[in-house]
N, CA, C and O atoms as CSV, one atom per row, in Angstrom:
chain,resi,resn,atom,element,x,y,z
A,1,MET,N,N,-10.777,2.451,-0.544
A,1,MET,CA,C,-12.210,2.476,-0.639
A,1,MET,C,C,-12.781,2.315,0.772
A,1,MET,O,O,-12.281,1.513,1.560
A,2,TYR,N,N,-13.799,3.058,1.079
A,2,TYR,CA,C,-14.435,3.018,2.393
A,2,TYR,C,C,-15.634,2.083,2.383
A,2,TYR,O,O,-16.497,2.178,1.510
A,3,ASP,N,N,-15.685,1.188,3.347
A,3,ASP,CA,C,-16.804,0.260,3.482
A,3,ASP,C,C,-17.743,0.798,4.564
A,3,ASP,O,O,-17.397,0.805,5.746
A,4,HIS,N,N,-18.916,1.242,4.157
A,4,HIS,CA,C,-19.866,1.838,5.091
A,4,HIS,C,C,-20.423,0.819,6.084
A,4,HIS,O,O,-20.776,1.182,7.206
A,5,LYS,N,N,-20.504,-0.427,5.691
A,5,LYS,CA,C,-21.049,-1.461,6.585
A,5,LYS,C,C,-20.136,-1.716,7.779
A,5,LYS,O,O,-20.608,-1.837,8.909
A,6,THR,N,N,-18.824,-1.798,7.529
A,6,THR,CA,C,-17.881,-2.093,8.609
A,6,THR,C,C,-17.258,-0.837,9.201
A,6,THR,O,O,-16.719,-0.876,10.307
A,7,GLY,N,N,-17.324,0.274,8.480
A,7,GLY,CA,C,-16.712,1.507,8.963
A,7,GLY,C,C,-15.207,1.495,8.833
A,7,GLY,O,O,-14.512,2.186,9.579
A,8,ARG,N,N,-14.692,0.718,7.893
A,8,ARG,CA,C,-13.248,0.595,7.693
A,8,ARG,C,C,-12.885,0.868,6.242
A,8,ARG,O,O,-13.729,0.843,5.346
A,9,TYR,N,N,-11.615,1.124,6.048
A,9,TYR,CA,C,-11.083,1.347,4.700
A,9,TYR,C,C,-10.504,0.044,4.176
A,9,TYR,O,O,-9.813,-0.674,4.898
A,10,ILE,N,N,-10.788,-0.255,2.927
A,10,ILE,CA,C,-10.318,-1.484,2.302
A,10,ILE,C,C,-9.311,-1.120,1.221
A,10,ILE,O,O,-9.567,-0.271,0.368
A,11,ASN,N,N,-8.169,-1.778,1.275
A,11,ASN,CA,C,-7.121,-1.576,0.284
A,11,ASN,C,C,-6.673,-2.957,-0.172
A,11,ASN,O,O,-5.857,-3.600,0.489
A,12,GLY,N,N,-7.195,-3.404,-1.280
A,12,GLY,CA,C,-6.895,-4.749,-1.755
A,12,GLY,C,C,-7.578,-5.766,-0.859
A,12,GLY,O,O,-8.804,-5.781,-0.753
A,13,GLU,N,N,-6.792,-6.614,-0.215
A,13,GLU,CA,C,-7.339,-7.646,0.661
A,13,GLU,C,C,-7.287,-7.238,2.129
A,13,GLU,O,O,-7.813,-7.952,2.983
A,14,LYS,N,N,-6.661,-6.102,2.438
A,14,LYS,CA,C,-6.487,-5.667,3.821
A,14,LYS,C,C,-7.493,-4.587,4.185
A,14,LYS,O,O,-7.948,-3.828,3.329
A,15,THR,N,N,-7.832,-4.530,5.468
A,15,THR,CA,C,-8.711,-3.476,5.966
A,15,THR,C,C,-7.964,-2.659,7.015
A,15,THR,O,O,-7.112,-3.180,7.734
A,16,PHE,N,N,-8.296,-1.372,7.089
A,16,PHE,CA,C,-7.630,-0.454,7.996
A,16,PHE,C,C,-8.659,0.398,8.723
A,16,PHE,O,O,-9.745,0.662,8.207
A,17,GLU,N,N,-8.300,0.822,9.929
A,17,GLU,CA,C,-9.188,1.650,10.745
A,17,GLU,C,C,-9.308,3.068,10.197
A,17,GLU,O,O,-10.400,3.636,10.183
A,18,THR,N,N,-8.196,3.643,9.746
A,18,THR,CA,C,-8.200,5.035,9.311
A,18,THR,C,C,-7.754,5.158,7.861
A,18,THR,O,O,-7.125,4.261,7.300
A,19,PHE,N,N,-8.098,6.289,7.279
A,19,PHE,CA,C,-7.688,6.575,5.911
A,19,PHE,C,C,-6.169,6.654,5.803
A,19,PHE,O,O,-5.593,6.174,4.827
A,20,ASN,N,N,-5.518,7.254,6.793
A,20,ASN,CA,C,-4.054,7.388,6.757
A,20,ASN,C,C,-3.363,6.039,6.766
A,20,ASN,O,O,-2.344,5.868,6.097
A,21,GLN,N,N,-3.886,5.086,7.501
A,21,GLN,CA,C,-3.308,3.744,7.502
A,21,GLN,C,C,-3.472,3.095,6.128
A,21,GLN,O,O,-2.542,2.464,5.625
A,22,ALA,N,N,-4.629,3.244,5.531
A,22,ALA,CA,C,-4.880,2.670,4.205
A,22,ALA,C,C,-3.985,3.327,3.169
A,22,ALA,O,O,-3.453,2.649,2.290
A,23,ARG,N,N,-3.816,4.630,3.260
A,23,ARG,CA,C,-2.968,5.368,2.319
A,23,ARG,C,C,-1.510,4.954,2.443
A,23,ARG,O,O,-0.794,4.908,1.443
A,24,ALA,N,N,-1.063,4.653,3.651
A,24,ALA,CA,C,0.326,4.255,3.871
A,24,ALA,C,C,0.645,2.916,3.200
A,24,ALA,O,O,1.809,2.608,2.946
A,25,HIS,N,N,-0.369,2.139,2.920
A,25,HIS,CA,C,-0.171,0.825,2.299
A,25,HIS,C,C,-0.787,0.772,0.908
A,25,HIS,O,O,-1.283,-0.270,0.481
A,26,GLN,N,N,-0.754,1.899,0.205
A,26,GLN,CA,C,-1.419,2.002,-1.090
A,26,GLN,C,C,-0.681,1.246,-2.194
A,26,GLN,O,O,-1.321,0.592,-3.017
A,27,TRP,N,N,0.645,1.321,-2.230
A,27,TRP,CA,C,1.436,0.705,-3.300
A,27,TRP,C,C,2.221,-0.460,-2.727
A,27,TRP,O,O,2.775,-0.356,-1.633
A,28,LYS,N,N,2.275,-1.578,-3.460
A,28,LYS,CA,C,2.908,-2.788,-2.957
A,28,LYS,C,C,3.923,-3.333,-3.961
A,28,LYS,O,O,3.635,-3.444,-5.153
A,29,CYS,N,N,5.098,-3.668,-3.470
A,29,CYS,CA,C,6.128,-4.297,-4.300
A,29,CYS,C,C,5.743,-5.766,-4.501
A,29,CYS,O,O,5.447,-6.474,-3.539
A,30,GLU,N,N,5.749,-6.208,-5.743
A,30,GLU,CA,C,5.351,-7.580,-6.048
A,30,GLU,C,C,6.380,-8.604,-5.582
A,30,GLU,O,O,6.019,-9.734,-5.255
A,31,LYS,N,N,7.651,-8.225,-5.547
A,31,LYS,CA,C,8.697,-9.182,-5.205
A,31,LYS,C,C,8.823,-9.435,-3.705
A,31,LYS,O,O,8.897,-10.586,-3.275
A,32,CYS,N,N,8.848,-8.359,-2.899
A,32,CYS,CA,C,9.040,-8.532,-1.458
A,32,CYS,C,C,7.794,-8.204,-0.646
A,32,CYS,O,O,7.789,-8.366,0.574
A,33,GLU,N,N,6.743,-7.746,-1.311
A,33,GLU,CA,C,5.449,-7.429,-0.713
A,33,GLU,C,C,5.515,-6.314,0.331
A,33,GLU,O,O,4.658,-6.240,1.212
A,34,ARG,N,N,6.513,-5.460,0.239
A,34,ARG,CA,C,6.606,-4.283,1.101
A,34,ARG,C,C,5.652,-3.223,0.556
A,34,ARG,O,O,5.473,-3.118,-0.657
A,35,THR,N,N,5.039,-2.440,1.438
A,35,THR,CA,C,4.076,-1.443,1.006
A,35,THR,C,C,4.643,-0.037,1.137
A,35,THR,O,O,5.512,0.225,1.969
A,36,PHE,N,N,4.130,0.868,0.294
A,36,PHE,CA,C,4.590,2.251,0.248
A,36,PHE,C,C,3.393,3.179,0.121
A,36,PHE,O,O,2.347,2.800,-0.407
A,37,SER,N,N,3.565,4.402,0.614
A,37,SER,CA,C,2.480,5.376,0.534
A,37,SER,C,C,2.515,6.178,-0.759
A,37,SER,O,O,1.502,6.747,-1.169
A,38,LYS,N,N,3.690,6.225,-1.408
A,38,LYS,CA,C,3.830,7.013,-2.632
A,38,LYS,C,C,4.435,6.151,-3.727
A,38,LYS,O,O,5.338,5.351,-3.481
A,39,PHE,N,N,3.923,6.326,-4.944
A,39,PHE,CA,C,4.431,5.559,-6.076
A,39,PHE,C,C,5.903,5.829,-6.373
A,39,PHE,O,O,6.629,4.883,-6.680
A,40,PRO,N,N,6.385,7.089,-6.295
A,40,PRO,CA,C,7.819,7.307,-6.531
A,40,PRO,C,C,8.702,6.545,-5.540
A,40,PRO,O,O,9.801,6.116,-5.894
A,41,ASP,N,N,8.231,6.373,-4.302
A,41,ASP,CA,C,8.993,5.592,-3.323
A,41,ASP,C,C,9.060,4.126,-3.729
A,41,ASP,O,O,10.101,3.484,-3.590
A,42,LEU,N,N,7.955,3.604,-4.229
A,42,LEU,CA,C,7.938,2.222,-4.709
A,42,LEU,C,C,8.876,2.059,-5.902
A,42,LEU,O,O,9.638,1.095,-5.974
A,43,LYS,N,N,8.816,2.994,-6.821
A,43,LYS,CA,C,9.665,2.940,-8.018
A,43,LYS,C,C,11.150,2.977,-7.635
A,43,LYS,O,O,11.953,2.222,-8.183
A,44,LYS,N,N,11.511,3.856,-6.695
A,44,LYS,CA,C,12.900,3.944,-6.231
A,44,LYS,C,C,13.319,2.647,-5.537
A,44,LYS,O,O,14.432,2.164,-5.745
A,45,HIS,N,N,12.436,2.085,-4.719
A,45,HIS,CA,C,12.712,0.823,-4.035
A,45,HIS,C,C,12.999,-0.288,-5.047
A,45,HIS,O,O,13.948,-1.057,-4.889
A,46,LYS,N,N,12.167,-0.361,-6.085
A,46,LYS,CA,C,12.371,-1.403,-7.099
A,46,LYS,C,C,13.710,-1.217,-7.807
A,46,LYS,O,O,14.424,-2.192,-8.043
A,47,ASN,N,N,14.055,0.009,-8.145
A,47,ASN,CA,C,15.323,0.251,-8.822
A,47,ASN,C,C,16.519,-0.022,-7.925
A,47,ASN,O,O,17.525,-0.569,-8.376
A,48,ASP,N,N,16.416,0.355,-6.665
A,48,ASP,CA,C,17.534,0.168,-5.738
A,48,ASP,C,C,17.692,-1.261,-5.259
A,48,ASP,O,O,18.816,-1.755,-5.163
A,49,ASP,N,N,16.594,-1.936,-4.956
A,49,ASP,CA,C,16.661,-3.241,-4.319
A,49,ASP,C,C,16.457,-4.440,-5.251
A,49,ASP,O,O,16.930,-5.539,-4.959
A,50,HIS,N,N,15.765,-4.236,-6.357
A,50,HIS,CA,C,15.438,-5.384,-7.206
A,50,HIS,C,C,15.975,-5.284,-8.634
A,50,HIS,O,O,15.735,-6.181,-9.442
A,51,ALA,N,N,16.687,-4.222,-8.953
A,51,ALA,CA,C,17.233,-4.088,-10.298
A,51,ALA,C,C,18.469,-4.971,-10.455
A,51,ALA,O,O,19.278,-5.102,-9.536
A,52,TYR,N,N,18.593,-5.555,-11.599
A,52,TYR,CA,C,19.729,-6.449,-11.852
A,52,TYR,C,C,20.758,-5.775,-12.716
A,52,TYR,O,O,21.785,-6.374,-13.034
């Protein structure tokens, strides 16, 4: 989401200068808090690193 007052992009609790930076941190793993730009990458990370 773009904040017109500050001129920055807001993604959750973080703010970014550019849209590309905000997009790169769109999806977040709940266990290790690593961020991903694509949901399939997050899903693969969870299966590879956190599956029991």
